[in-house]
C-alpha positions in Angstrom: -31.8 40.4 -4.4 -28.5 41.9 -3.6 -25.7 42.4 -1.1 -25.2 45.6 0.9 -22.4 46.9 3.1 -21.2 50.1 4.7 -19.5 51.9 7.6 -20.1 54.9 9.7 -16.9 56.3 11.0 -16.7 58.0 14.4 -14.7 60.8 15.9 -15.0 63.0 12.9 -13.1 60.7 10.6 -14.1 60.2 7.0 -15.3 56.8 5.6 -12.7 54.8 3.6 -14.0 54.2 0.1 -11.4 51.5 -0.5 -12.5 49.5 2.6 -16.1 49.8 1.4 -15.2 48.5 -2.0 -13.4 45.5 -0.4 -16.5 44.8 1.8 -18.9 44.8 -1.1 -16.5 42.7 -3.2 -16.7 40.1 -0.5 -20.5 39.6 -1.2 -20.2 39.9 -5.0 -21.9 36.6 -5.4 -25.2 38.1 -4.1 -25.2 40.7 -6.8 -23.0 40.0 -9.8 -24.9 42.4 -12.2 -23.5 45.7 -10.9 -21.9 47.3 -7.9 -21.6 50.8 -6.5 -20.1 52.6 -3.5 -20.9 56.1 -2.3 -19.1 58.1 0.3 -20.5 61.1 2.2 -18.3 62.3 5.0 -18.2 59.7 7.7 -20.4 57.2 5.9 -19.9 54.8 3.1 -22.7 52.8 1.5 -22.0 49.9 -0.9 -24.2 47.7 -3.0 -23.8 44.6 -5.1 -26.8 44.3 -7.5 -28.8 41.4 -8.7 -31.0 43.1 -11.3 -34.6 41.9 -11.0 -37.0 45.0 -11.1 -36.2 48.0 -13.4 -33.1 46.5 -14.8 -31.8 49.9 -15.9 -33.1 52.4 -13.4 -32.6 50.6 -10.1 -28.9 51.2 -9.7 -27.7 51.7 -6.1 -26.7 53.3 -3.8 -29.6 55.7 -4.6 -30.0 59.2 -3.5 -33.4 61.0 -2.9 -34.4 63.7 -5.3 -33.2 66.5 -3.0 -30.1 64.5 -2.1 -30.8 64.4 1.6 -31.2 60.6 1.9 -29.1 57.8 0.5 -30.1 54.1 0.5 -28.5 50.7 -0.1 -31.1 48.0 -0.2 -31.2 44.2 -0.3 -34.6 42.6 -1.0 -37.9 43.2 -2.8 -40.9 45.4 -1.9 -43.7 43.3 -3.5 -46.3 45.9 -3.0 -44.2 48.7 -4.5 -46.8 49.3 -7.3 -49.6 50.1 -4.8 -47.3 52.0 -2.4 -46.0 54.0 -5.4 -49.6 55.0 -6.3 -50.3 56.2 -2.7 -47.1 58.2 -2.7 -48.0 59.8 -6.1 -51.4 60.8 -4.6 -49.4 62.6 -1.9 -47.7 64.6 -4.6 -44.4 62.6 -4.9 -42.7 62.1 -8.2 -40.5 59.2 -9.4 -37.5 59.0 -11.7 -37.4 55.2 -12.0 -39.7 52.2 -12.0 -37.8 50.5 -9.2 -39.0 49.4 -5.8 -35.9 50.9 -4.4 -37.0 54.4 -5.2 -40.4 53.6 -3.8 -38.8 52.5 -0.5 -36.6 55.6 -0.4 -39.6 58.0 -1.0 -41.7 56.1 1.6 -38.9 56.7 4.1 -38.8 60.4 3.2 -42.5 60.5 3.8 -42.9 58.4 6.8 -39.5 57.9 8.4 -38.8 54.6 10.2 -42.5 53.9 10.4 -42.5 53.3 6.6 -41.7 49.6 7.3 -45.2 49.1 8.5 -46.4 49.8 4.9 -44.1 47.3 3.3 -45.0 43.9 2.0 -41.7 42.3 1.2 -38.4 40.9 2.3 -35.8 43.6 3.1 -32.6 44.6 4.7 -31.6 48.2 4.0 -29.7 51.2 5.3 -30.6 54.9 4.9 -28.2 57.6 5.5 -29.7 61.0 6.5 -27.1 63.6 5.4 -28.8 66.3 7.4 -29.4 64.5 10.7 -26.2 62.6 10.3 -27.9 59.4 11.3 -28.0 55.9 9.8 -31.2 53.9 9.8 -31.2 50.1 9.3 -34.1 47.7 9.1 -34.8 44.0 8.5 -38.1 42.4 7.3 -40.6 40.9 9.7 -39.7 37.2 9.4 -35.9 37.6 8.8 -35.8 36.6 5.2 -32.9 38.9 4.5 -30.0 39.3 6.8 -28.0 42.2 8.3 -24.9 41.8 10.4 -23.0 44.5 12.1 -20.0 45.2 14.3 -19.2 48.1 16.6 -15.5 49.0 16.8 -13.7 51.8 18.5 -13.5 53.7 15.2 -16.7 52.7 13.3 -20.1 51.1 13.0 -19.9 48.5 10.2 -22.7 46.5 8.5 -23.2 44.1 5.7 -25.4 41.3 4.3 -22.9 38.6 5.3 -20.3 38.2 8.0 -17.4 37.9 5.6 -17.9 41.5 4.4 -17.4 42.6 8.0 -14.3 40.5 8.4 -12.5 42.2 5.6 -12.9 45.5 7.5 -9.5 46.2 9.2 -11.2 46.7 12.6 -13.2 43.5 12.8 -11.7 40.1 13.7 -12.9 36.5 13.5 -13.1 34.8 16.8 -15.5 32.1 17.6 -18.0 32.9 20.4 -18.5 29.9 22.7 -22.0 31.2 23.7 -23.0 31.4 20.1 -21.8 27.8 19.5 -23.6 26.7 22.7 -26.9 28.3 21.4 -26.5 26.7 18.0 -25.8 23.3 19.5 -29.0 23.6 21.6 -31.7 25.4 19.5 -30.1 25.0 16.1 -29.2 28.7 15.7 -27.7 31.6 17.6 -30.2 33.9 19.5 -29.8 37.2 17.8 -28.2 39.7 18.1 -25.5 37.0 19.1 -23.8 35.1 16.3 -21.1 32.4 16.4 -18.5 35.1 16.0 -17.6 37.0 19.2 -17.5 40.6 17.7 -20.3 40.2 15.1 -24.0 40.9 15.8 -27.1 40.2 13.8 -30.0 42.6 13.6 -33.0 40.4 14.8 -35.9 39.8 12.4 -38.6 42.5 12.6 -36.2 45.0 14.0 -34.9 48.5 13.1 -31.9 50.4 14.3 -30.6 54.0 14.4 -27.0 54.9 14.6 -25.7 58.4 15.3 -23.4 60.3 17.5 -25.4 59.4 20.6 -25.0 55.6 20.1 -27.0 52.7 18.7 -30.7 52.1 19.4 -32.5 48.9 18.3 -36.3 48.3 18.5 -38.8 45.7 17.2 -41.2 47.0 14.5 -42.9 43.6 14.3 -43.3 40.4 16.3 -45.4 37.3 15.9 -48.5 37.6 18.1 -51.0 34.9 19.0 -53.1 37.0 21.4 -56.2 37.3 19.2 -57.1 33.8 18.3 -60.7 33.4 17.3 -62.9 30.8 15.5 -63.9 31.8 12.1 -67.4 31.5 10.8 -66.8 28.1 9.3 -64.0 25.9 8.1 -64.9 26.5 4.5 -64.9 30.3 5.1 -61.4 30.1 6.7 -60.2 28.0 3.8 -61.5 30.5 1.3 -59.9 33.4 3.1 -56.6 31.5 3.3 -56.6 30.7 -0.5 -57.5 34.3 -1.3 -54.6 35.6 0.7 -52.2 33.1 -0.7 -53.3 33.8 -4.2 -52.5 37.5 -3.9 -49.3 36.7 -2.0 -48.2 34.6 -5.1 -49.5 37.2 -7.5 -47.4 40.0 -6.2 -44.4 37.8 -5.9 -44.4 37.3 -9.7 -43.5 41.1 -10.0 -40.1 41.0 -11.8 -38.5 42.0 -15.0 -36.8 38.6 -15.3 -38.4 35.1 -15.5 -39.6 33.6 -12.3 -39.4 29.9 -11.6 -40.3 27.7 -8.7 -39.0 25.0 -6.4 -41.2 21.8 -6.4 -40.4 19.5 -3.5 -43.2 17.1 -3.9 -44.7 18.3 -0.6 -47.9 20.1 0.1 -46.5 23.6 0.4 -44.6 24.1 -2.8 -47.3 22.2 -4.7 -49.9 24.6 -3.4 -47.8 27.6 -4.5 -47.3 26.1 -8.0 -51.0 25.2 -8.3 -52.1 28.7 -7.4 -49.7 30.1 -10.1 -51.0 27.7 -12.7 -54.7 27.4 -12.0 -55.7 30.7 -10.3 -53.2 33.0 -12.0 -52.7 31.3 -15.3 -48.9 31.2 -15.1 -47.1 28.1 -16.3 -44.0 27.8 -14.2 -40.6 26.3 -14.9 -40.1 24.2 -11.7 -36.9 22.6 -10.2 -36.3 19.9 -7.7 -33.7 17.7 -6.1 -33.8 14.0 -5.7 -31.6 11.5 -3.8 -30.0 8.3 -4.7 -30.8 7.2 -1.2 -34.4 6.2 -1.3 -35.0 7.1 2.3 -34.8 10.8 1.4 -36.1 10.7 -2.2 -39.4 12.4 -3.1 -39.1 12.2 -6.9 -42.3 10.3 -7.4 -44.3 13.1 -5.7 -42.4 15.8 -7.6 -43.1 14.1 -10.9 -46.8 13.6 -10.0 -47.2 17.3 -9.1 -45.3 18.5 -12.2 -47.4 16.3 -14.5 -50.7 17.3 -12.9 -49.9 21.0 -13.0 -48.3 21.0 -16.4 -45.0 22.6 -15.3 -41.8 22.5 -17.3 -39.9 20.5 -14.8 -36.2 19.8 -14.3 -34.6 17.9 -11.5 -31.1 16.8 -10.4 -30.1 13.7 -8.5 -27.8 13.8 -5.5 -25.5 11.1 -4.2 -23.5 10.9 -0.9 -20.3 12.1 -2.5 -21.9 15.2 -3.9 -22.7 16.4 -0.4 -19.2 15.8 0.8 -17.8 17.6 -2.2 -19.6 20.8 -1.7 -19.9 20.9 2.1 -16.9 23.2 2.6 -18.5 25.7 0.2 -21.9 25.3 2.0 -20.3 26.1 5.4 -18.4 29.0 3.8 -21.7 30.5 2.6 -23.7 29.6 5.7 -21.1 31.2 7.9 -22.1 28.9 10.9 -21.9 25.3 11.9 -25.0 23.2 11.2 -26.5 20.0 12.5 -27.9 18.7 9.2 -26.6 18.4 5.7 -29.9 19.5 4.2 -28.5 22.9 3.0 -26.0 21.2 0.7 -28.5 19.8 -1.9 -30.1 23.3 -1.9 -26.7 24.8 -2.6 -26.5 22.4 -5.6 -30.1 23.1 -6.6 -29.6 26.9 -6.7 -26.5 26.4 -8.9 -28.7 24.3 -11.2 -31.4 27.0 -11.3 -28.8 29.7 -12.0 -27.3 27.7 -14.8 -30.8 27.3 -16.2 -31.0 31.1 -16.5 -33.2 31.9 -13.5 -32.7 34.5 -10.9 -35.9 34.2 -9.0 -37.8 31.2 -7.6 -41.0 30.8 -5.6 -40.8 28.3 -2.7 -43.1 26.8 0.0 -41.0 27.8 3.1 -43.1 29.1 6.0 -46.2 27.0 5.7 -45.1 24.6 8.4 -44.4 27.3 11.0 -47.6 29.3 10.2 -50.1 26.6 9.6 -48.9 23.8 11.9 -47.0 21.4 9.8 -44.1 20.4 11.8 -43.8 17.1 13.6 -42.7 18.9 16.7 -46.2 20.3 17.1 -47.7 16.9 16.9 -45.1 15.5 19.2 -45.8 18.3 21.8 -49.5 17.6 21.6 -49.1 13.9 22.3 -46.6 14.6 25.1 -48.8 17.2 26.7 -51.8 14.8 26.5 -49.7 12.1 28.1 -48.3 14.3 30.8 -51.7 15.2 32.0 -52.3 11.5 32.9 -48.8 10.1 33.3 -50.1 6.8 34.7 -52.0 6.1 31.5 -51.1 3.0 29.6 -52.9 4.0 26.3 -51.7 7.6 26.0 -48.0 6.9 25.5 -48.9 4.5 22.7 -49.7 7.6 20.6 -45.9 8.1 20.5 -45.7 5.3 17.9 -47.7 7.6 15.5 -44.8 10.2 15.5 -42.2 10.4 12.8 -43.6 7.7 10.4 -40.8 8.4 7.9 -38.2 7.3 10.5 -38.6 3.5 10.6 -35.7 3.1 13.1 -37.5 5.2 15.6 -40.7 3.3 15.1 -39.0 0.0 15.8 -37.9 1.2 19.2 -39.6 -0.5 22.2 -42.2 1.5 24.1 -39.9 2.0 27.1 -37.3 3.7 24.9 -39.9 6.0 23.2 -41.3 7.0 26.6 -37.8 7.7 27.9 -36.9 9.7 24.9 -40.0 11.9 24.7 -40.1 12.1 28.5 -43.3 13.9 29.3 -43.5 14.7 33.0 -46.3 16.7 34.7 -43.8 19.0 36.3 -42.6 20.0 32.8 -46.0 21.3 31.6 -45.4 24.7 33.0 -42.1 25.1 31.1 -42.2 27.7 28.3 -40.1 25.3 26.3 -42.2 22.1 26.9 -42.7 21.6 23.2 -39.0 21.7 22.3 -37.5 19.8 25.3 -36.8 16.4 23.5 -35.4 18.1 20.4 -33.2 20.5 22.2 -32.2 18.0 24.8 -31.0 15.6 22.1 -29.2 18.3 20.1 -27.5 19.6 23.3 -25.9 16.1 23.7 -23.5 17.3 20.9 -21.9 19.5 23.6 -20.5 16.4 25.3 -17.9 16.5 22.5 -16.6 20.0 23.4 -13.2 20.4 24.7 -12.6 21.0 28.4 -11.3 24.5 27.7 -14.3 25.3 25.6 -16.7 24.0 28.3 -14.8 26.1 30.9 -15.6 29.3 28.9 -19.3 28.3 29.1 -19.2 27.7 32.9 -22.3 29.3 34.5 -23.8 30.1 31.2 -27.5 29.0 30.7 -28.8 29.2 27.1 -32.4 28.5 28.3 -32.2 31.6 30.7 -31.0 33.8 27.9 -33.7 32.5 25.6 -36.4 33.0 28.3 -35.4 36.7 28.5 -36.4 37.2 24.9 -40.0 35.8 25.2 -42.8 38.4 24.7 -44.8 39.3 27.8 -48.0 37.7 26.4 -46.2 34.4 25.7 -47.4 32.7 28.8 -51.0 33.4 28.0 -50.9 31.8 24.6 -52.2 28.3 23.8 -49.4 25.8 24.1 -49.7 25.0 20.3 -49.1 28.8 19.6 -46.1 28.8 22.0 -44.5 26.1 20.0 -45.3 28.0 16.8 -43.7 31.1 18.2 -40.4 29.3 19.1 -40.3 27.9 15.6 -41.1 31.2 13.9 -38.8 33.3 16.0 -35.8 31.1 16.0 -35.7 28.0 13.8 -37.2 29.8 10.8 -34.9 32.8 10.5 -31.9 31.2 12.2 -31.8 27.9 10.3 -34.4 27.5 7.6 -34.2 30.9 6.0 -30.5 31.6 6.8 -28.7 28.3 6.4 -31.1 26.6 3.9 -32.6 29.7 2.3 -30.9 33.0 1.7 -27.3 31.8 1.9 -27.7 28.7 -0.3 -29.7 30.5 -3.0 -27.6 33.7 -2.9 -24.4 31.7 -3.2 -25.5 31.4 -6.8 -27.3 34.7 -7.2 -30.8 33.2 -6.9 -33.6 35.0 -5.0 -36.1 33.0 -3.1 -39.6 34.4 -2.6 -42.0 32.9 0.0 -45.7 33.4 -0.4 -46.5 31.7 3.0 -44.3 34.5 4.7 -46.4 37.3 3.3 -47.3 39.1 6.5 -51.0 39.1 5.7 -50.9 35.3 5.6 -48.8 35.3 8.8 -51.3 37.4 10.6 -54.3 35.5 9.4 -52.7 32.2 10.4 -51.8 33.5 13.9 -55.5 34.2 14.6 -56.6 30.8 13.7 -57.5 28.4 16.5 -54.9 25.5 16.8 -57.5 22.9 15.9 -57.8 24.4 12.4 -54.1 24.0 12.0 -53.8 20.5 13.5 -57.0 18.4 13.8 -56.2 15.7 16.2 -52.9 14.7 14.7 -53.6 15.7 11.1 -51.1 18.5 10.4 -51.8 21.6 8.3 -55.5 20.7 8.3 -56.8 24.0 6.9 -54.3 24.1 4.1 -55.1 20.6 3.1 -58.9 21.5 3.2 -58.2 24.6 1.1 -56.2 22.7 -1.5 -58.8 20.1 -2.2 -59.3 19.9 -5.9 -56.4 22.3 -6.5 -53.4 20.0 -6.2 -53.0 16.3 -7.0 -54.6 14.1 -4.3 -51.5 11.9 -4.1 -49.7 15.0 -2.8 -52.4 16.4 -0.7 -53.1 13.1 1.1 -49.6 12.0 1.7 -48.1 12.0 5.2 -45.8 14.9 6.1 -42.2 14.2 5.2 -39.9 17.0 6.1 -37.1 17.8 3.7 -34.0 15.9 4.8 -30.6 14.8 3.3 -28.2 12.0 4.2 -26.0 12.8 7.1 -23.0 10.7 8.3 -23.1 8.6 5.1 -22.4 11.7 3.0 -18.9 11.9 4.6 -17.9 8.2 5.1 -18.1 5.2 3.0 -18.9 2.4 5.3 -17.9 -0.2 2.7 -14.3 1.1 2.4 -14.1 2.8 5.9 -12.7 5.9 4.2 -13.9 9.4 4.1 -15.5 10.6 0.9 -13.4 13.8 0.7 -9.9 14.7 1.6 -10.9 17.6 3.8 -12.7 15.4 6.2 -9.6 13.6 7.4 -7.4 16.7 7.2 -9.6 18.7 9.6 -10.3 16.0 12.1 -6.8 14.8 13.1 -6.2 14.9 16.9 -3.6 17.6 16.3 -5.9 19.7 14.2 -8.8 19.3 16.7 -6.5 20.2 19.5 -5.2 23.2 17.7 -8.7 24.6 16.9 -9.7 24.0 20.5 -13.4 23.5 20.1 -13.8 19.8 20.5 -12.3 17.0 22.6 -9.9 15.1 20.2 -10.3 11.8 21.9 -14.1 11.9 22.0 -14.4 13.1 18.4 -11.9 10.5 17.2 -14.0 7.8 18.7 -17.1 9.2 17.2 -15.6 9.5 13.7 -14.2 6.0 13.9 -17.8 4.7 14.4 -18.9 6.9 11.4 -16.2 5.3 9.2 -17.5 1.9 10.1 -21.1 2.7 9.4 -22.0 2.4 13.0 -23.5 5.8 13.5 -27.2 5.0 13.2 -28.9 7.3 15.7 -30.0 10.9 15.1 -28.0 12.2 18.1 -24.6 10.9 16.8 -25.4 11.7 13.3 -26.0 15.4 14.2 -22.8 15.3 16.2 -20.8 14.2 13.2 -22.3 17.0 11.1 -21.7 19.5 13.8 -18.1 18.5 14.3 -17.3 18.6 10.6 -19.1 21.9 10.0 -17.5 23.6 13.0 -14.1 22.5 11.9 -14.7 23.9 8.5 -15.8 27.2 10.0 -12.7 27.5 12.0 -10.5 26.6 9.0 -12.2 29.0 6.6 -13.0 31.9 8.9 -10.4 31.8 11.7 -7.3 30.1 10.4 -7.4 30.8 6.6 -9.8 33.7 6.0 -7.5 35.7 3.8 -6.7 32.7 1.7 -10.3 31.7 1.3 -11.2 35.3 0.2 -8.3 35.2 -2.4 -9.7 31.8 -3.6 -13.2 33.4 -3.9 -11.9 36.3 -5.9 -10.0 34.1 -8.3 -13.0 31.8 -8.8 
């Protein structure tokens, strides 16, 4: 995995090599093994390399044999071996053993349509020296990022926002609509970001830039239009396991050791078990545990590691650890967040890096593709209840939701019914499944300043989101509609971006995701919902397929999503003090007023509750994390960007 950057100058001007070098230096952490810059007239391509495949021959930027095409590529093409054989059969020759050259030759042969042949996670740019056009593409699920900015003098792109901000024509200004979207659906709706002049190429999209302008199109999108019942549950389970086994197999392709994350949950345990039992690979596995028992899954991690015979190493995280690294977490995430969960993953990737690993397999994607999230269960119960709102029995099912949240379970029935709020008139909403979550998250916007709210006057995040829905969305099963919203927005915008790519790449560690192999994704999209969730049994088919493969104590346990302590990470209720100096420094009324995002009075009252240990609900807990992370974003990217970059270079 690597970092890429570049620019295409307009008006006949030549690209600036020095600017390109500064841009790629800004993402040096993504590829510390080598770097390169190539300038050809108006275009500059830059690359920071994390050497994983063909350690010697895969140097970038890379030119085609005849010199017409130049590429800078971040990612892995896992089927490069098979694709290379097909290209050789067409008469092509290769000078290296790298997947980069395979991708470049595939582009020469097939043009932009080459992405349909790729099994992998990619973000790349190809400069056509003859046509004078720049082609950019991002993988189907949005594992790897591309950001860009259009200025009067240039089109600029990079793996991370910070590389754009070192360009002299791009400034850092917070976009209120991007913040509004994040404080509602947990992530900006691409191409919008939280920075006013910075755009993100949406997942599954490609783009062409030339003298005529910029054109973007989707080359892939999740589709649930062909749902069909398989011959039997056993047959579907066999097919799923076969696909997953091959997805894991090709993700071991590397010229460096490959390790694995082992969370103690179903998904990462299945990946590890496939490696051990079906492919004969004994993994080194890594996990994170918590001093706070409410979040700790160490017993399941140890059970899985022992049963599968991995070389397992774990680290333990306390509240102060999260507060200590949170500024770095926000710096790398480049956006505010509502949860602290990325922070332990930041520490875990550092642990993995220090253990000598560059690549890990993980279980991300199973919940979205195979029906694991509580929100699917919640929507199913709410829909069932809304169809007979006068029922006394149906709302009692609400008490079966979120069993790992005892405080919620203790709430009286009237509270649960009010919170989950299933009304018959809401059934037709395309966002029915997400109404409670988004409604609760959006309460954070009550803490915004009057001036910030004024900039959002008349803006409707739901209307903008509705415009992005595919035409067939309304015809899909409601379960699939909920899956689409998770796959299209939460997965790339939060899970992969904030918890995945950024936290791992902060320490030059590449995550690989077998459940996001597009063959697995397409297979899962065609499964009927009842094979994903049978009554309220989540990931039914995956559990069925993994019988005898993984320890029963893991397979049979209730779903517990990965979480980390929130407010308690920043305030010690016993002393009433913040756990890190930056917390108080960035939240004084003067500082809040200066930054302008939040209402100083409202935030001061919220944080006073936090210091006393009186923030016990999810809504206020998310608000505390959102306020602190937004203030860090403003501090690092708007107020002190140059200083932060200097600090990075010196580190």
